[in-house]
C-alpha positions in Angstrom: 20.7 -6.9 -28.1 17.7 -8.7 -29.4 14.9 -6.8 -31.1 12.4 -7.6 -28.3 14.6 -6.1 -25.6 15.6 -3.0 -27.7 11.9 -2.0 -28.4 11.5 -1.2 -24.7 13.8 1.8 -25.1 12.6 5.2 -26.5 15.1 5.3 -29.3 15.0 1.6 -30.1 15.9 2.0 -33.9 19.3 3.3 -32.8 20.0 0.4 -30.5 20.7 -2.3 -32.9 24.4 -2.8 -31.9 25.5 -6.2 -31.0 27.8 -4.9 -28.3 27.0 -2.1 -25.8 30.2 -0.2 -26.7 29.6 -0.3 -30.5 28.1 2.8 -32.1 26.5 2.4 -35.5 26.0 5.0 -38.2 22.7 6.3 -36.8 24.1 6.9 -33.3 27.2 8.7 -34.6 25.1 11.0 -36.8 22.6 11.7 -34.0 25.4 12.5 -31.5 27.1 14.9 -33.9 23.7 16.6 -34.5 23.2 17.0 -30.7 26.7 18.4 -30.2 26.1 20.8 -33.1 22.9 22.0 -31.5 24.8 22.7 -28.3 27.5 24.7 -30.0 24.9 26.5 -32.2 23.0 27.8 -29.2 26.0 30.0 -28.3 25.2 32.4 -31.1 21.7 33.1 -29.7 22.9 35.0 -26.6 20.2 37.7 -27.1 17.4 35.2 -27.7 17.0 33.7 -24.3 14.1 31.4 -25.1 15.6 30.1 -28.3 18.9 29.4 -26.5 17.1 27.5 -23.7 15.2 25.5 -26.3 18.4 24.5 -28.1 20.1 23.6 -24.9 17.2 21.5 -23.9 17.3 19.7 -27.2 21.0 19.1 -26.8 20.6 17.7 -23.3 17.6 15.6 -24.3 19.3 14.0 -27.4 22.7 13.5 -25.8 21.2 11.9 -22.6 18.9 9.5 -24.2 21.3 8.4 -26.9 24.0 7.9 -24.3 21.9 5.9 -21.9 18.8 4.9 -23.9 20.1 1.6 -25.2 19.7 -1.2 -22.8 22.7 -3.6 -22.2 22.4 -7.1 -23.6 20.4 -9.4 -21.3 22.5 -11.4 -18.9 21.5 -15.0 -18.4 21.1 -16.0 -14.8 23.7 -18.4 -13.4 22.8 -22.1 -13.8 21.1 -23.5 -10.7 22.1 -26.8 -9.3 19.7 -29.5 -10.3 17.4 -30.4 -7.4 14.6 -32.9 -7.6 11.4 -32.7 -5.6 12.3 -35.8 -3.7 15.5 -34.1 -2.4 13.5 -31.1 -0.8 12.8 -32.0 2.8 9.3 -30.8 3.9 9.1 -28.8 7.2 8.6 -30.8 10.4 5.0 -30.6 11.5 4.8 -33.7 13.7 4.1 -31.6 16.8 1.2 -29.8 15.1 -0.3 -33.1 13.9 0.0 -34.5 17.4 -1.3 -31.7 19.6 -2.5 -28.9 17.4 -6.1 -27.8 17.8 -6.1 -24.5 15.8 -4.1 -23.0 12.9 -4.3 -19.3 12.0 -3.3 -17.1 9.1 -3.5 -13.5 10.3 -3.4 -10.8 7.7 -2.5 -7.1 8.3 -4.1 -4.9 5.7 -2.0 -1.7 5.0 -3.3 1.2 2.8 -1.0 4.0 1.9 -2.9 7.3 1.4 -1.6 10.2 -0.6 -2.5 13.8 0.4 -1.6 16.5 -2.1 -2.7 19.8 -3.7 -3.9 19.4 -7.3 -3.7 22.7 -9.2 -4.7 23.7 -12.7 -1.6 25.5 -13.8 1.0 25.6 -16.6 3.8 26.8 -14.3 6.2 23.9 -13.9 7.6 25.3 -10.7 4.2 25.2 -9.1 3.7 21.7 -10.2 7.1 20.6 -8.8 6.3 22.4 -5.5 2.9 20.7 -5.2 4.4 17.3 -5.9 7.3 17.8 -3.5 5.0 19.0 -0.7 2.7 15.9 -1.0 2.4 13.7 2.1 1.8 10.0 2.5 0.5 8.1 5.5 0.0 4.3 5.9 -3.0 3.1 7.9 -4.0 -0.3 9.1 -7.6 -1.1 8.0 -10.0 -4.0 8.1 -10.4 -6.4 5.3 -13.7 -4.9 4.1 -12.2 -1.4 3.8 -9.1 -2.9 2.1 -11.1 -4.7 -0.5 -13.3 -1.7 -1.2 -10.3 0.6 -1.9 -8.6 0.6 -5.3 -5.2 2.0 -6.1 -5.4 5.6 -7.4 -9.0 5.8 -6.1 -9.9 9.3 -5.0 -11.4 9.2 -1.5 -11.9 12.9 -0.9 -11.5 16.2 -2.7 -12.0 19.7 -1.4 -12.0 22.7 -3.7 -9.6 25.6 -2.5 -12.2 28.4 -2.4 -9.8 30.7 -0.5 -7.1 30.2 -3.0 -9.5 31.2 -5.8 -10.4 34.4 -3.9 -6.9 35.4 -2.8 -4.8 34.7 -5.9 -7.2 33.4 -8.5 -5.8 29.9 -8.6 -7.9 26.8 -9.4 -6.8 24.1 -7.0 -8.2 21.3 -4.8 -6.8 19.2 -2.0 -7.2 15.5 -2.7 -6.8 12.2 -0.8 -6.1 9.1 -3.0 -5.1 5.5 -2.4 -1.4 5.3 -3.4 -0.7 1.6 -2.7 -2.0 -1.5 -0.9 -0.2 -4.3 0.9 -0.9 -7.4 2.9 1.4 -8.8 5.6 0.8 -12.3 6.9 1.7 -14.1 10.1 1.0 -17.8 10.9 0.4 -19.5 14.2 -0.7 -22.8 15.7 -2.3 -23.5 19.1 -1.7 -26.7 21.1 -4.3 -28.5 23.2 -2.7 -26.9 26.2 -3.5 -23.4 24.9 0.1 -22.6 24.0 0.4 -20.4 20.9 3.5 -20.6 18.6 4.4 -18.6 15.5 5.5 -20.5 12.4 6.5 -19.7 8.8 4.3 -20.0 5.7 5.9 -23.3 4.5 5.3 -25.0 7.8 1.7 -23.7 7.9 0.9 -25.0 4.4 2.6 -28.3 5.1 0.6 -28.8 8.3 -2.7 -28.1 6.4 -1.7 -30.5 3.7 -0.9 -33.3 6.1 -4.1 -32.7 8.1 -6.2 -33.0 4.9 -4.3 -36.1 3.7 -5.0 -37.7 7.1 -8.7 -36.9 6.6 -8.9 -35.0 9.9 -12.1 -33.1 10.7 -11.4 -29.4 10.0 -13.6 -26.3 10.4 -12.3 -23.3 8.5 -13.7 -19.9 9.5 -12.6 -16.7 7.8 -13.4 -13.7 10.0 -11.9 -10.2 10.5 -8.8 -10.8 8.4 -8.0 -14.1 10.1 -8.4 -17.6 8.6 -9.0 -20.0 11.5 -8.7 -23.7 10.9 -10.1 -25.7 13.9 -8.9 -29.3 14.3 -11.8 -31.2 15.6 -11.8 -34.7 17.2 -15.6 -35.0 16.8 -18.4 -33.1 15.0 -18.9 -29.5 16.2 -22.4 -30.2 17.4 -21.1 -32.8 19.8 -19.1 -30.2 21.7 -22.3 -29.0 23.3 -22.7 -25.3 22.5 -24.0 -23.5 25.6 -24.1 -19.8 24.6 -23.3 -17.6 21.5 -22.0 -14.1 22.0 -22.2 -11.4 19.3 -19.0 -10.2 17.6 -18.3 -6.6 16.8 -17.0 -4.5 13.9 -15.0 -1.4 14.7 -15.1 2.0 12.9 -13.4 5.3 13.3 -13.8 8.7 11.6 -10.6 10.7 11.1 -10.4 14.4 10.5 -7.5 15.1 8.1 -6.3 18.7 8.3 -3.2 20.6 7.5 -2.0 22.6 10.5 0.2 25.7 9.8 2.2 27.7 12.2 1.5 31.1 10.8 0.1 34.5 11.7 -1.9 34.6 8.4 -5.6 34.2 9.3 -6.5 33.3 5.7 -4.2 30.3 5.9 -6.2 28.9 8.9 -9.4 29.5 7.1 -8.1 27.7 4.0 -6.9 24.7 6.1 -10.3 24.5 7.7 -12.1 24.7 4.4 -9.9 22.0 2.8 -10.0 19.4 5.6 -11.2 15.8 5.0 -13.2 13.3 7.0 -12.4 9.6 6.3 -14.4 6.8 7.8 -12.6 3.5 8.1 -13.2 0.0 9.5 -10.2 -1.1 11.5 -9.1 -4.2 13.5 -10.0 -4.4 17.2 -6.4 -4.0 18.2 -6.1 -0.7 16.3 -9.5 0.4 17.7 -8.4 -0.3 21.3 -5.1 1.7 20.8 -6.8 4.8 19.5 -8.2 7.0 22.3 -11.1 9.3 21.8 -9.9 12.5 20.0 -6.4 10.9 19.7 -4.2 10.9 16.6 -4.4 8.4 13.8 -0.7 8.9 13.2 2.2 10.8 14.6 2.2 14.2 12.9 5.5 15.3 11.4 6.7 18.7 10.1 6.6 18.9 6.3 10.2 19.7 5.6 9.6 20.2 1.9 6.9 22.8 2.6 9.4 24.5 4.9 12.1 24.6 2.3 10.0 25.6 -0.7 7.4 27.9 0.9 9.1 29.0 4.2 6.1 27.8 6.1 6.0 25.3 9.0 3.1 22.9 8.6 2.1 19.3 9.4 -0.6 17.0 8.4 -2.7 15.8 11.3 -5.2 12.9 11.5 -7.4 13.4 14.5 -9.9 10.6 15.4 -13.2 12.5 16.0 -15.5 9.5 16.3 -15.4 5.8 17.2 -18.2 3.3 17.2 -19.0 -0.4 16.9 -21.6 -2.5 15.0 -22.7 -6.0 15.6 -21.5 -8.4 13.0 -24.5 -10.2 11.5 -22.7 -13.1 10.0 -20.6 -14.6 12.9 -20.9 -15.5 16.6 -18.5 -16.6 19.3 -19.7 -20.0 20.5 -18.9 -21.3 24.0 -19.0 -25.1 24.5 -19.3 -27.5 27.4 -15.8 -28.8 26.7 -14.3 -25.3 27.4 -13.3 -24.6 23.8 -14.5 -21.5 22.0 -15.2 -21.3 18.3 -16.1 -18.5 15.9 -18.9 -19.9 13.9 -21.1 -18.6 11.1 -24.7 -17.7 12.1 -27.2 -20.5 11.3 -26.4 -24.0 10.3 -28.1 -25.2 13.4 -25.4 -23.7 15.8 -25.9 -20.0 16.5 -29.2 -18.6 15.2 -29.8 -14.9 14.7 
Protein backbone atom coordinates (compact mmCIF):
# COMPACT_ATOMS: atom_id res chain seq x y z
CA UNK A 1 0.00 0.00 0.00
CA UNK A 2 1.38 3.41 -0.85
CA UNK A 3 1.74 6.10 1.81
CA UNK A 4 -0.97 8.31 0.32
CA UNK A 5 -3.60 5.59 0.52
CA UNK A 6 -2.56 4.40 3.98
CA UNK A 7 -2.91 7.89 5.50
CA UNK A 8 -6.67 7.71 4.95
CA UNK A 9 -6.94 5.09 7.72
CA UNK A 10 -6.99 5.94 11.42
CA UNK A 11 -4.00 3.79 12.29
CA UNK A 12 -2.02 4.53 9.17
CA UNK A 13 1.45 4.13 10.81
CA UNK A 14 0.61 0.44 11.37
CA UNK A 15 -0.45 -0.10 7.77
CA UNK A 16 2.88 -0.08 6.00
CA UNK A 17 2.74 -3.73 4.87
CA UNK A 18 3.29 -4.45 1.22
CA UNK A 19 0.72 -7.23 1.27
CA UNK A 20 -2.66 -7.17 3.08
CA UNK A 21 -1.93 -10.54 4.79
CA UNK A 22 1.45 -9.45 6.16
CA UNK A 23 1.66 -8.25 9.78
CA UNK A 24 4.66 -6.14 10.77
CA UNK A 25 6.10 -5.74 14.25
CA UNK A 26 3.80 -2.89 15.24
CA UNK A 27 0.65 -4.79 14.36
CA UNK A 28 1.78 -7.93 16.22
CA UNK A 29 2.64 -5.90 19.31
CA UNK A 30 -0.64 -3.98 19.23
CA UNK A 31 -2.76 -7.13 18.81
CA UNK A 32 -1.01 -8.86 21.71
CA UNK A 33 -1.68 -5.77 23.84
CA UNK A 34 -5.35 -5.79 22.83
CA UNK A 35 -5.75 -9.48 23.67
CA UNK A 36 -3.98 -8.92 26.99
CA UNK A 37 -6.44 -6.15 27.87
CA UNK A 38 -9.31 -8.49 27.07
CA UNK A 39 -7.94 -11.22 29.37
CA UNK A 40 -6.94 -8.72 32.07
CA UNK A 41 -10.51 -7.45 32.31
CA UNK A 42 -11.64 -10.80 33.74
CA UNK A 43 -9.94 -10.00 37.05
CA UNK A 44 -12.15 -6.93 37.54
CA UNK A 45 -15.42 -8.73 38.13
CA UNK A 46 -16.32 -6.49 41.07
CA UNK A 47 -15.42 -3.30 39.24
CA UNK A 48 -18.12 -3.04 36.58
CA UNK A 49 -17.05 0.25 35.05
CA UNK A 50 -13.38 -0.65 34.86
CA UNK A 51 -14.25 -3.99 33.27
CA UNK A 52 -16.49 -2.29 30.68
CA UNK A 53 -13.75 0.21 29.92
CA UNK A 54 -11.17 -2.49 29.33
CA UNK A 55 -13.59 -4.48 27.20
CA UNK A 56 -14.25 -1.39 25.14
CA UNK A 57 -10.52 -0.81 24.64
CA UNK A 58 -10.12 -4.44 23.64
CA UNK A 59 -12.88 -4.28 21.04
CA UNK A 60 -11.72 -0.89 19.77
CA UNK A 61 -8.10 -1.90 19.25
CA UNK A 62 -8.82 -5.34 17.86
CA UNK A 63 -11.47 -4.09 15.41
CA UNK A 64 -9.50 -1.19 14.00
CA UNK A 65 -6.23 -3.08 13.76
CA UNK A 66 -8.00 -5.96 12.04
CA UNK A 67 -9.87 -3.86 9.50
CA UNK A 68 -8.27 -0.43 9.64
CA UNK A 69 -5.72 -1.09 6.89
CA UNK A 70 -7.01 -0.57 3.42
CA UNK A 71 -6.26 -3.17 0.74
CA UNK A 72 -3.80 -2.17 -1.96
CA UNK A 73 -5.41 -0.14 -4.73
CA UNK A 74 -6.65 -2.19 -7.66
CA UNK A 75 -6.00 -0.78 -11.08
CA UNK A 76 -9.05 -0.69 -13.34
CA UNK A 77 -9.01 -3.06 -16.29
CA UNK A 78 -7.60 -1.53 -19.47
CA UNK A 79 -10.25 0.01 -21.67
CA UNK A 80 -10.23 -0.65 -25.38
CA UNK A 81 -8.78 2.20 -27.33
CA UNK A 82 -11.52 4.26 -28.95
CA UNK A 83 -10.96 7.42 -30.95
CA UNK A 84 -13.43 10.27 -31.12
CA UNK A 85 -13.98 9.58 -34.79
CA UNK A 86 -15.26 6.06 -34.00
CA UNK A 87 -18.00 7.37 -31.64
CA UNK A 88 -21.17 7.74 -33.67
CA UNK A 89 -23.26 10.76 -32.62
CA UNK A 90 -27.00 10.28 -32.02
CA UNK A 91 -29.33 10.68 -34.99
CA UNK A 92 -31.02 14.09 -34.81
CA UNK A 93 -32.10 14.43 -38.44
CA UNK A 94 -35.81 14.45 -37.55
CA UNK A 95 -35.29 17.19 -35.00
CA UNK A 96 -33.30 19.33 -37.43
CA UNK A 97 -35.96 18.83 -40.11
CA UNK A 98 -39.22 19.40 -38.20
CA UNK A 99 -38.37 20.39 -34.61
CA UNK A 100 -39.75 23.72 -33.38
CA UNK A 101 -38.96 23.44 -29.67
CA UNK A 102 -36.49 21.63 -27.40
CA UNK A 103 -36.99 21.41 -23.65
CA UNK A 104 -34.90 20.44 -20.66
CA UNK A 105 -37.28 19.91 -17.73
CA UNK A 106 -35.84 19.72 -14.23
CA UNK A 107 -37.47 18.18 -11.17
CA UNK A 108 -36.14 19.74 -7.97
CA UNK A 109 -36.17 17.35 -5.01
CA UNK A 110 -35.43 18.40 -1.43
CA UNK A 111 -35.16 15.83 1.36
CA UNK A 112 -36.11 17.26 4.76
CA UNK A 113 -35.06 15.77 8.08
CA UNK A 114 -37.41 15.97 11.08
CA UNK A 115 -35.86 15.07 14.42
CA UNK A 116 -35.70 15.80 18.12
CA UNK A 117 -32.48 17.49 19.21
CA UNK A 118 -31.84 17.04 22.92
CA UNK A 119 -29.13 18.31 25.26
CA UNK A 120 -28.17 15.10 27.06
CA UNK A 121 -25.18 12.92 27.88
CA UNK A 122 -27.25 9.73 27.87
CA UNK A 123 -26.14 7.70 24.81
CA UNK A 124 -29.38 5.71 24.77
CA UNK A 125 -31.47 8.88 24.47
CA UNK A 126 -29.23 10.06 21.65
CA UNK A 127 -29.65 6.75 19.83
CA UNK A 128 -33.43 6.82 20.29
CA UNK A 129 -33.72 10.37 18.95
CA UNK A 130 -31.58 9.53 15.92
CA UNK A 131 -33.48 6.31 15.24
CA UNK A 132 -36.87 8.03 15.53
CA UNK A 133 -35.94 10.80 13.06
CA UNK A 134 -38.09 10.99 9.92
CA UNK A 135 -37.23 12.09 6.39
CA UNK A 136 -39.58 13.30 3.65
CA UNK A 137 -38.80 14.29 0.06
CA UNK A 138 -40.69 17.22 -1.46
CA UNK A 139 -40.87 18.56 -5.01
CA UNK A 140 -40.19 22.30 -4.97
CA UNK A 141 -39.69 25.13 -7.43
CA UNK A 142 -36.28 26.23 -8.67
CA UNK A 143 -36.23 29.38 -6.51
CA UNK A 144 -36.93 27.42 -3.32
CA UNK A 145 -34.38 24.78 -4.32
CA UNK A 146 -31.67 27.40 -4.87
CA UNK A 147 -32.45 29.16 -1.59
CA UNK A 148 -32.05 25.96 0.47
CA UNK A 149 -28.62 24.74 1.52
CA UNK A 150 -27.76 21.25 2.76
CA UNK A 151 -27.85 21.12 6.60
CA UNK A 152 -29.76 24.41 6.67
CA UNK A 153 -32.16 24.66 9.60
CA UNK A 154 -35.62 25.64 8.33
CA UNK A 155 -37.51 25.56 11.62
CA UNK A 156 -36.90 24.87 15.31
CA UNK A 157 -39.43 24.65 18.16
CA UNK A 158 -38.34 24.42 21.79
CA UNK A 159 -39.97 21.59 23.76
CA UNK A 160 -41.48 23.59 26.61
CA UNK A 161 -43.70 20.73 27.77
CA UNK A 162 -40.71 18.42 27.97
CA UNK A 163 -38.90 20.94 30.16
CA UNK A 164 -41.87 21.19 32.52
CA UNK A 165 -42.61 17.47 32.69
CA UNK A 166 -39.17 15.86 32.94
CA UNK A 167 -36.73 18.77 33.00
CA UNK A 168 -35.26 17.94 29.59
CA UNK A 169 -33.80 20.55 27.25
CA UNK A 170 -34.84 19.63 23.73
CA UNK A 171 -36.17 21.10 20.50
CA UNK A 172 -37.78 19.72 17.36
CA UNK A 173 -35.96 20.75 14.20
CA UNK A 174 -36.48 20.65 10.45
CA UNK A 175 -33.30 20.70 8.36
CA UNK A 176 -32.37 20.14 4.73
CA UNK A 177 -30.76 16.73 4.46
CA UNK A 178 -30.07 16.52 0.72
CA UNK A 179 -30.89 18.04 -2.66
CA UNK A 180 -31.22 16.41 -6.05
CA UNK A 181 -32.16 17.40 -9.59
CA UNK A 182 -33.70 14.96 -12.06
CA UNK A 183 -33.81 15.91 -15.73
CA UNK A 184 -35.95 14.98 -18.72
CA UNK A 185 -35.57 16.05 -22.35
CA UNK A 186 -38.22 16.56 -25.05
CA UNK A 187 -38.59 17.92 -28.53
CA UNK A 188 -41.75 19.15 -30.29
CA UNK A 189 -42.39 18.82 -34.03
CA UNK A 190 -44.11 21.39 -36.24
CA UNK A 191 -47.23 19.22 -35.98
CA UNK A 192 -47.32 19.63 -32.20
CA UNK A 193 -46.17 16.07 -31.46
CA UNK A 194 -43.96 15.80 -28.37
CA UNK A 195 -41.30 13.10 -27.99
CA UNK A 196 -38.93 12.35 -25.13
CA UNK A 197 -35.22 11.88 -25.82
CA UNK A 198 -32.04 11.26 -23.86
CA UNK A 199 -29.47 13.82 -22.84
CA UNK A 200 -26.96 12.88 -25.55
CA UNK A 201 -29.52 13.40 -28.31
CA UNK A 202 -30.67 16.69 -26.78
CA UNK A 203 -27.13 18.09 -26.65
CA UNK A 204 -26.34 16.86 -30.14
CA UNK A 205 -29.46 18.53 -31.53
CA UNK A 206 -28.54 21.84 -29.88
CA UNK A 207 -25.00 21.58 -31.22
CA UNK A 208 -26.19 20.90 -34.76
CA UNK A 209 -28.73 23.76 -34.65
CA UNK A 210 -26.05 26.20 -33.52
CA UNK A 211 -23.59 24.99 -36.17
CA UNK A 212 -26.25 25.54 -38.83
CA UNK A 213 -26.69 29.08 -37.51
CA UNK A 214 -30.39 28.55 -36.94
CA UNK A 215 -32.38 31.27 -35.18
CA UNK A 216 -32.90 30.14 -31.57
CA UNK A 217 -34.73 31.72 -28.64
CA UNK A 218 -33.72 30.26 -25.25
CA UNK A 219 -36.07 31.01 -22.34
CA UNK A 220 -35.43 29.59 -18.82
CA UNK A 221 -38.66 29.66 -16.79
CA UNK A 222 -40.06 27.62 -13.87
CA UNK A 223 -37.38 24.92 -14.02
CA UNK A 224 -37.67 24.43 -17.79
CA UNK A 225 -35.18 25.59 -20.42
CA UNK A 226 -37.14 26.11 -23.63
CA UNK A 227 -35.26 26.48 -26.89
CA UNK A 228 -37.57 27.75 -29.63
CA UNK A 229 -36.44 27.10 -33.22
CA UNK A 230 -37.54 30.14 -35.26
CA UNK A 231 -37.84 30.45 -39.02
CA UNK A 232 -37.97 34.25 -38.78
CA UNK A 233 -37.46 36.94 -36.12
CA UNK A 234 -39.88 36.68 -33.22
CA UNK A 235 -41.33 40.15 -33.90
CA UNK A 236 -42.44 38.96 -37.36
CA UNK A 237 -44.70 36.30 -35.83
CA UNK A 238 -47.17 39.04 -34.93
CA UNK A 239 -47.77 38.98 -31.18
CA UNK A 240 -51.45 39.58 -30.49
CA UNK A 241 -51.82 39.25 -26.71
CA UNK A 242 -49.65 38.58 -23.68
CA UNK A 243 -51.05 36.70 -20.69
CA UNK A 244 -49.50 36.80 -17.20
CA UNK A 245 -47.81 33.73 -15.79
CA UNK A 246 -48.25 32.56 -12.22
CA UNK A 247 -46.03 31.38 -9.39
CA UNK A 248 -47.46 28.80 -6.98
CA UNK A 249 -47.05 28.64 -3.20
CA UNK A 250 -48.22 26.36 -0.39
CA UNK A 251 -47.92 26.44 3.40
CA UNK A 252 -47.54 23.06 5.08
CA UNK A 253 -48.26 22.40 8.75
CA UNK A 254 -45.83 19.71 9.94
CA UNK A 255 -47.06 18.00 13.08
CA UNK A 256 -46.42 14.73 14.87
CA UNK A 257 -49.69 12.87 15.54
CA UNK A 258 -49.68 10.36 18.42
CA UNK A 259 -52.31 7.76 19.20
CA UNK A 260 -52.24 8.16 22.95
CA UNK A 261 -54.54 8.92 25.90
CA UNK A 262 -51.90 11.20 27.38
CA UNK A 263 -53.15 14.79 27.07
CA UNK A 264 -49.70 16.27 27.59
CA UNK A 265 -48.47 14.46 24.48
CA UNK A 266 -51.11 16.21 22.35
CA UNK A 267 -50.18 19.55 23.89
CA UNK A 268 -46.50 18.88 23.20
CA UNK A 269 -47.21 17.94 19.55
CA UNK A 270 -49.20 21.14 19.06
CA UNK A 271 -46.48 23.28 20.63
CA UNK A 272 -43.70 21.74 18.53
CA UNK A 273 -45.43 21.83 15.11
CA UNK A 274 -43.84 23.66 12.17
CA UNK A 275 -45.16 25.76 9.28
CA UNK A 276 -43.15 25.59 6.04
CA UNK A 277 -43.87 27.84 3.06
CA UNK A 278 -42.67 26.50 -0.29
CA UNK A 279 -42.88 27.49 -3.92
CA UNK A 280 -43.89 24.46 -5.99
CA UNK A 281 -44.40 23.63 -9.67
CA UNK A 282 -47.88 24.05 -11.16
CA UNK A 283 -48.34 20.29 -11.50
CA UNK A 284 -47.74 19.79 -7.75
CA UNK A 285 -49.97 22.75 -6.92
CA UNK A 286 -52.85 21.31 -8.97
CA UNK A 287 -52.53 17.89 -7.34
CA UNK A 288 -52.66 19.20 -3.79
CA UNK A 289 -56.19 19.85 -2.61
CA UNK A 290 -57.05 22.45 -0.02
CA UNK A 291 -56.35 20.98 3.48
CA UNK A 292 -54.87 17.90 1.78
CA UNK A 293 -51.68 16.07 2.69
CA UNK A 294 -48.27 17.05 1.35
CA UNK A 295 -47.19 13.40 1.70
CA UNK A 296 -48.71 10.10 2.69
CA UNK A 297 -48.30 9.72 6.46
CA UNK A 298 -46.74 6.50 7.70
CA UNK A 299 -46.49 5.04 11.18
CA UNK A 300 -43.07 5.61 12.74
CA UNK A 301 -42.05 2.01 13.40
CA UNK A 302 -38.90 3.00 15.27
CA UNK A 303 -40.90 5.11 17.70
CA UNK A 304 -43.25 2.18 18.22
CA UNK A 305 -40.39 -0.22 18.98
CA UNK A 306 -38.35 2.09 21.19
CA UNK A 307 -41.04 4.06 22.98
CA UNK A 308 -44.10 1.82 22.62
CA UNK A 309 -46.03 4.72 21.08
CA UNK A 310 -47.86 4.81 17.74
CA UNK A 311 -47.15 8.09 15.97
CA UNK A 312 -46.86 9.49 12.45
CA UNK A 313 -45.55 12.70 10.95
CA UNK A 314 -48.23 14.56 8.98
CA UNK A 315 -47.77 17.38 6.49
CA UNK A 316 -51.10 19.15 6.06
CA UNK A 317 -51.46 21.85 3.40
CA UNK A 318 -53.21 24.71 5.21
CA UNK A 319 -52.83 27.42 2.56
CA UNK A 320 -52.39 27.75 -1.20
CA UNK A 321 -52.01 30.89 -3.27
CA UNK A 322 -50.56 32.26 -6.51
CA UNK A 323 -48.59 35.37 -7.44
CA UNK A 324 -48.09 36.92 -10.85
CA UNK A 325 -44.60 36.50 -12.23
CA UNK A 326 -43.13 39.89 -13.01
CA UNK A 327 -40.44 38.67 -15.39
CA UNK A 328 -42.22 36.56 -18.02
CA UNK A 329 -45.41 36.50 -20.12
CA UNK A 330 -47.14 33.98 -22.39
CA UNK A 331 -47.22 35.54 -25.86
CA UNK A 332 -49.89 34.50 -28.43
CA UNK A 333 -49.08 35.13 -32.11
CA UNK A 334 -50.96 35.37 -35.39
CA UNK A 335 -49.25 32.21 -36.60
CA UNK A 336 -50.82 30.20 -33.79
CA UNK A 337 -47.57 29.53 -31.96
CA UNK A 338 -47.26 30.50 -28.30
CA UNK A 339 -44.01 31.61 -26.70
CA UNK A 340 -42.96 32.28 -23.12
CA UNK A 341 -41.01 35.50 -23.41
CA UNK A 342 -39.28 37.85 -20.97
CA UNK A 343 -41.09 41.09 -20.21
CA UNK A 344 -39.86 44.09 -22.19
CA UNK A 345 -37.56 43.94 -25.19
CA UNK A 346 -40.38 45.44 -27.27
CA UNK A 347 -42.57 42.32 -27.03
CA UNK A 348 -44.65 42.11 -23.84
CA UNK A 349 -44.47 45.24 -21.75
CA UNK A 350 -45.35 45.36 -18.06
